C-alpha positions as CSV (number, residue, x, y, z in Angstrom):
1,M,-4.2,6.9,-5.6
2,S,-0.5,7.1,-4.5
3,R,0.5,4.5,-1.2
4,F,2.9,5.4,1.2
5,S,5.0,3.9,4.1
6,V,5.2,5.3,7.1
7,P,7.6,3.2,8.9
8,E,7.3,5.2,12.3
9,M,3.5,5.2,12.2
10,S,2.0,3.0,14.8
11,C,-1.4,3.7,17.1
12,G,-4.2,5.8,16.6
13,H,-2.8,9.3,16.8
14,C,-0.5,9.1,14.0
15,K,-3.3,8.1,12.0
16,A,-5.5,11.3,12.9
17,S,-1.7,13.4,12.5
18,I,-1.3,12.0,9.0
19,E,-4.4,12.4,8.1
20,G,-5.4,15.8,9.5
21,A,-2.1,17.3,7.5
22,L,-3.2,15.7,4.5
23,L,-6.8,17.2,4.7
24,D,-5.0,20.4,5.5
25,A,-3.4,20.4,1.9
26,D,-6.1,18.8,0.0
27,P,-9.7,18.9,1.7
28,G,-11.2,16.4,-0.5
29,A,-8.4,13.8,-0.6
30,D,-9.1,10.9,0.4
31,V,-6.9,9.2,3.4
32,S,-6.6,5.1,3.9
33,F,-4.6,3.3,5.8
34,D,-3.3,0.3,6.6
35,M,-1.7,0.6,10.1
36,E,0.0,-3.2,10.2
37,A,1.8,-2.2,7.0
38,R,2.5,1.3,8.0
39,E,0.9,2.5,4.7
40,V,-1.1,5.5,4.0
41,E,-3.5,4.9,0.2
42,V,-4.3,8.6,-0.7
43,D,-6.2,9.9,-3.8
44,A,-5.9,13.9,-4.1
45,V,-5.2,16.1,-6.3
46,L,-1.5,17.1,-4.8
47,D,1.2,15.3,-5.6
48,E,3.3,12.5,-4.0
49,S,5.7,15.0,-3.0
50,E,2.9,17.2,-1.8
51,I,1.4,13.9,-0.1
52,I,5.3,13.7,1.3
53,A,5.3,17.5,2.9
54,A,2.3,17.1,4.4
55,I,3.0,14.0,6.7
56,K,6.1,15.3,7.5
57,T,4.3,18.5,8.7
58,A,3.0,15.9,10.7
59,G,6.3,14.5,12.0
60,F,6.6,11.6,9.7
61,E,8.7,11.0,7.1
62,A,7.4,9.3,4.2
63,N,8.0,6.9,1.3
64,A,6.1,6.3,-1.3
65,L,5.9,3.1,-3.2
66,G,5.6,2.1,-6.7
């Protein structure tokens, strides 16, 4: 499980875009959101750089958190 900060994520549309991009990259991914903290948790076969790239295709910058 990896956590990512997505500072520009602020609404349900943002969440849907990010989730769609991640599931396109890995249909078996488990994705959860903390909208208040603007963080995404991802359990996937993708590595961190691939997850960040998928989030970027949705139009958002992301940074890995510890």
